[in-house]
Steps between C-alpha positions, in 0.01 A plus 500: 500500500364328198361737236286218353291498823447880461451544133414144401160382386217469755298196558130462405378628838612847401218501248248510779581870534334563164212262590432695814507826306269357235245401761530837679452709185205284391327566829573867480365496136174339612459737790570803272247376254232460764588832654464674163181326421356581842601863461337523153178343617482706817576831321359435160348849478817687586758290311724700273702381205820588687406255780425225256836551321681502833331182603579328176870605530522362852343171392731480202800567725395223737440263211848568358658441846314169527590390148869587524542307827301209354729501202817522714383212714436281191845592357668431830333170568551369146856607475591323833312177416 
């Protein structure tokens, strides 16, 4: 058994993992944004500050997940170029 094959560097195709996660989290971010806007428009009379803060935190979390995976994809693809 060769340890280089287990622990050695991966090829550029391994970066597609981060690319797929970037696309996934971007789609989730867009859906979360539209869901939050739809909720706010539909229930504009009963919206509380707590709901707005929760919605902002969820959107921020989705943006961070998207951004981190985008950053990791760029780092991966450029380091293996």
